[in-house]
N, C-alpha and C positions, 0 to 999 in steps of 0.2 A: 736500320731506318724504320722498319715496321714496328720494332719494339717501342721506339720513341713516339711513333705515330699513335700506337695503341694507348700508351700512357697519356698522351695529350688528349685523346678522345675521352679516356676515363676521367681525367681531371676536369675536362669540359662538362662531362655529364654531372659530376659532383657539383660543379659551379652552378649549373642550371637548376639542379634540385634545390640548392640552398637559396638561389635567387627567387624561387617561387614564393609568392605571398601565401599567408595562411588561408586566404580566400581560395586561391587556386588549388592549394593542397586539399582543402575540404571538398571542393567540387570534383577533384580528379578521382576520388575513391568511392563516391556515393553514386550508385547506379540503380535504376529501377528494377532490373532483373535480380540483383542481389537482395534488394529489399523484399521483393516478392518471394524469393527462395526462402528467406528466413521466416516470413510471416505465414506463408502457406504451410511450411512444415510445422511450426509451433501451433497453428490453429487447425491441424489435421485431426480428423476423428480418431486416428490411431492413438493420440495422446489423451483421449477421453476427458478433455477439459482441464488437465494438468493440476488437479487437486493435490495438495501437499500430502506426502506419504503414500501416494499411489504409484502404480507402474508407469502411468503416463507422465507423471511429474518427474520420475527418474529418467525416462527416455528424454524428456526435455533437457534435464540437467546434463546428460551425457552429450547431447547435441551441442549445448552451450560450451561445455568444457572443451570439446574438440574444435569448435570454432575459435575459441581463445588460443588454443594450441596452434591452430593453423595460421593465425594472425601474428604469432610470435610472442604472445604473452606467456610469462613464466608462471608456474604454479604457486601456491601459497608458500611464502618464504620458509625455508627450513624443511620443506616436505617435497614429495613428488606428486602431489594431488591438487586438483582444482576444487575439491569438495570440502566444505566446512560442514560436517555432519552433526546432527543433534536429534534428540528424540522429542516427539510430541505425544501428549496424552489427549486422545480424541474421545469426547463424550458423545454418545449417541442418545437420541431422545427416547423417552418412555414409549412403550407400545400402547400403554393404556394411561390416560389421564382424564379424570372426571372431576369437574368442579361445579359447585352450586353456591349461590349467594342468595340468602333470604328465600330458599326453596326453589329458585329459578336456576336451571341448568345453563351453563355457558360452555358449549362444545368446541368453539373455535379458539383453541389455546395452544401455547408453545412455551416450553420451559427453558429458562436460563439454568436454574438449579432445581433438582427434584429427586429426593430420596424415595425409596420404596416406602409407601405410607398409606395408612387409612385413618383419617382423623376428622374431627368436626369440633366446632366450638364457636367462640366469639371473635368477630373481626370488628375493626373500626375503620370507617371511611374518613380519609383525610384530604379531600379535595385533590389538588395537584401534588400534594406531598412536599410542599416547600418547607424550609426551615421553620417558618412561623407556624405552619400547620402541625408540625411535630412538637412544638414548644409546649411544655407543661402537661403532656399527655402521659399517662401511665400505660405503657405498651408491653410490659414484660409478659411473654407467653401468648400475646394476642397476634392475630394476623392483621396486617395493614393493607387496606384496599385504597388505591388512588387512581386518578386519571393519568394517562400517559402524557409525557411532556411537561412543560411548565406553563403553557398557555394554549389556547385553541389555535388550530391551523398549522401546527409545527410539522416539519418533515421528519422522516425516520432518523436521520443523523442527529438532529436536535433531541429527539426522544431518547435515543441511546445514551446520549451524554447526560441528560437529566436522570435517566434510569440508574446510572451508576451512582450519582449523588444520593438518590433516594435509598439505594441499597446500603450505602454507608450509614445513613441515618437509622435504618432498620436494624443494622448490626449493632450499633452503639446503644440502641434503645432496649435491646433484649427481646425484641418481637420475634414471633415464630416464623414469619414468612411475609412475602410481599406479592400482592396481586395488582397488576396495572391494567387498566381498561383502555385499550386503544381502538381506533376506528379507521381501518384502511380499506380501500377498494380491493376486490378479490385478487387481481394480479399482483399488487404490491404485497398483500398479506402472504401470498404463496411464496414470494421471494424471501420475505422476512422469516417465515416459518422454516424454510430451507436453511437459511443462515443460522437460526437459533438451534436447529436440529443437528448441527455438526460443530459444536463448540470445541475449541482446542486450546491447549496451553502447553508451554515448553516444559519438558521434564529435565530439570537440571541434573547433571551427573551426580550420583551418590545421594539423591534425595528421593523421597516418596511423595507422590502427588497428594495434596491435602484431600481428605475426605469431605464430602459435601455436608456431612452431619445431618441434622434434622431441619435446618433452614431450607426454605424453598422460595423460588422467585419465578413467577409466571406472567406472561402477557396473555390477555384475553381480547380477542377482536370482536368488539360489539359496540353498538350505539345505545344499548339498553343500560342506563344507569339511573333510571327514574326511581325515586324513592330513597336514594342515598343522600343523606344530609351530612355536611361536614361536621366531624366530631361525634357522630352518632354510631352506635353499635349495630352490627348486622350479624346474622348467623352464616356460617359457612360449613361446607362438607367437601373433603378432598380425598380422592383415592387414586393411587398410581403404583405401577410396578417399578418405577424409578428408572434413572438413567444408568447406562453401562459405560465402562471405560476400556479403551484399548490403546496400547503404546505403538506408535509408528515412527519409523526413522525417516528423516528428510534431510535436505542439504541446501545451503547456499552454494553458489558457484563463484569462485574468486580467482582473478588473475592479475598480473603485474607487468607493466612495461616501464623500464627505467628511463628517466629523463636524460636530456642531453647536456644540461648545464652542470658543471662540477659542483656548484653549491646548491642550486635550486632543485637538483634531483633528489635531495633529502626531504623535500616537501612533495606532497601527493595531492592530486585532484581525484576525488572519487567520482566515477561514472556509474550510476546505479539505476536499477529498475527491478520490479518484481516480475517473475516469470510464471508464477502459479495462477490458477484461476479457480473456479468454483466446482468444476467436475461435472458430474451427471446429475440432472435434476428433473423437474416436472416437464413432461413432453409438451411441445407447442402444438398448434393446430395441424401441423404437417407430420407430427409424430417424432420430431427430432428432440432428443433429451440430452444431447451433449452440448455443453456450454463452452464453446471453443475459445472464447476470449481473444478475438483478433485485435479489437481495440484495447481491451483490458486484460493482459497488457503485452500482447505480442508486439504491438507498436513500440512500446517503451523498451522492451527487451532488444528489439532490432536497432533502436537508437544506440544502445550500449555496444552492440556488435559492430555497428557502423563506425563508432568511435575507435574501437579496438583495431579494426582493419586499417583505419587511417593512421593511427599512432604507430602501428607496427611498421608502416612504411615511412612515416614522417614523425619521429618522436618530437615531443615538445620539451621545453626547458625543465618543467616539473615532471615528476614521475606520475604515472597513471595507475590507479587501483580500480579495477572493474569488479563490481559486486552485483550478481544477479540473485535476488532474494526469493526464497520460498516463503510460504505461509503469510503473505501480506493479507490475503483474503480471510485469514483466521484471526486477524487483529494485529497486523504489523509484527508478527512474531519473529520472522527471519531477520529483519533489520534490527529489531530490539536485541536479538541474540548476538548478532555481529557486534553491535555497539558495546555490548557488555563483554564480548570476547574478541577484541580486534586482533588481527594477525600482524598488524603494524601499529605502533602507538598512535593514539588518536591525536596527540598534539603535533604530529607530523602531517596531519591532514589539513591542507590549506582551504579546501572548498569541497562541497558535495554537490554535484550536478545531477540531481535525480530526474527521472522522467516516468510519468504515470498518467493515466487518463481513462475516463469511461467512455470517451467518444468525442465527436466534434460536430459543430453545426455552422461553422464559418471558416471556409478554406482560404480566407485572406489573413487569418490570424495565427499566431502562436500564443497560447495563454500560459503565463508563467505565474504560478502560485508562489507569492513571496518576491515578486519582481522588485518592488520598491523597498525591500527590507535589507538588502545588502549592497555594498559598494560596487558590485558587478553589474548593476542595472545598465549602464551605458554599453558595456560589452555585449550583454544579452540582446539589447535593442539593435545594436549594430549587426550582430550575427544573423538575426532574423530578417532585418530589412534588406540586407545585402542579397538575399535570395527571394525577395518579393513578399515577405510576410511582415505584418505589424505585430510587435510584441506588446501584449497588454497584461496588466496585473489581474488580480483575483476579481472576477466579475460578481462574485456572490460571497462577500466576507462573512455574512451571517451563517454560512454553512460550516465555517471552521475548517476549510479544506486543507490549510497548511498543516494542521495537526492530525490529518486523517490519512496521510500517505507516509511512505518509508523515510522521507526526508526528516520527519520530526524526531526519529530515533537519534539522528546525528545533531539536529538543532538543540535537543535537550542536553547534549554533551558540550555544546558551545560552537560547533562547526557551522559556518554559514551554509545554508542548505535549502535552496528553493526547489520547486518541481516544475519542470518544463513539460507542458502538455499540448496536445493538439487543440486547435482553435475552437473555443466556445465562449459565447457572450451571456448565456443563461442556460438554465436547465429546462429544456423543452421536450416535446414529443420526439424530436430527432435524436436526442440523447437517450431517453428512456426506451426508445424502440429497440436499442441494442444493448443497453447496460445490463449485464448479468442475464442476458437472454440467449436462447439457442440460435437466434438470428445473427449473432455477432460472428460472422464468417469472413474468411479472408477475401472471398470474391465480392464482398459488399463495400470494399474500401476504394477510395480515390487515390490511386498510386501517383498520379501527376502531382497532387497536393503533397503527398508524403515525401516525394523526392525533394521538394523545396524545404519541407519540414526537417528532414534529416540533414540536408546540406547546411541549413541554418544552425541545427544543433551541433554538428561537428565543428563548424566554423567558430561558434561561440565557445565550445569546449577548448579549442586551440587558443583563442584569445585569453581565456581564463588561465590556462596553463602556462602561457608565455608572458603574461603581464609582469612588469617589474613591481607593480603595486601589491601591497599586502591587503588582500580582500578581507572584509570583515562586515559584521552587522552594522547597520546604520544606527546612529545614536538614539537611545531610548527604546530600542527593540527589546522585547521581553526575554530574548535569549542572549542579550549583550553581556550580561554579567557572567553567565556560564562560559561564554567565549573568552572573556578576560581571565577567568580562572584557569581555563584549559591551556591558554597560550602564555600564561604568566604575565599578563598585561596589568598595568596599574590603572 
């Protein structure tokens, strides 16, 4: 009798579990104490800001791998490890860099590319360095001097984008180097110089990193460009001991939970976030030099762990692929490496649900970069609103945020891939107070808000993984054709 009673209770328990809604399942595994445990560990000084290739980054990776193991995620298929390792080539800045234009010294500078050199000669000023500015100019062997950005008043992201375009023009013209004159306030310049001073690229197996050659590329922070006329020559002198290179090993962290549906389990939803941050930098007024990155991106990393905990207990129809990326802060290198070296074929990935953010200024919102770009929009809006948050799309499309986080590495391959972020409606002082600052500590976060944020994220993830609909890019999206090619669609 006891035996049959026990079996009856067991079957009743199974029935109750299966009867639970996705909403109830999402709420049942997301708890404030768990959230705090993850974030406080990842943002602890012990990890020294989690910069890629450092001891702190490896401690974080070990923690993440063990959390995935704890939640029942399997390691990378065909292996017994959760680590996808690869090498980075880190370039450190010159110790000495002296530049003068028309006899005036410009000491506030930072190098993108800089060989050891001592040279002087003729430069030419080309305004903002647009395509028309370059047209018809004989630039072989000359140094090109331009204003940063493509127009006055642009932010650093826009300047970086146009800087890349200008460097392509310089390379194709045969010029000797590029000097860009930018004008940032002191705090922003300090952050930019820190970023430029630790450039990194992936070292592919069996290759040797390309030499910088004699070409150079430098930003100069100044408002002094008087006397420079578009198309006119100026003199320059440059002296530097050059950059140095060092190879470092780093790792993405990857785990898998198989889906419950016999057919749909062959499709995967990617749950992703980067776990690296910017490491140790300029001390703040309190003398704190460790940039702990609670917002960027311990919050996002914790979202992925919350999803793993939930799916370990309540698997969805589609399988789950959890990827925690390294080297996002070095230029999306971890996600780009994974997208080029997937552990499961990319055409089996039905969706990428990335999460990333630099902070929040509105605790009534979840901001989804790319919300309107895929057919999952109603699911995302439902997931957030169920737990009291309003899902909004990109509040600053001019910033190009969709193409500045790890989601773009998958979007470029054709996989629908928005980024789910904490709530912000604009870039204001509340965002910049913490973004890439030593003040971004775990104890500065609103955990009541984050509880709703994570519950909404997990619920949305479940809706995406259980839907019978084939999620895809909305018609006309710039990545639609890549998606059709990936999935063999006509």
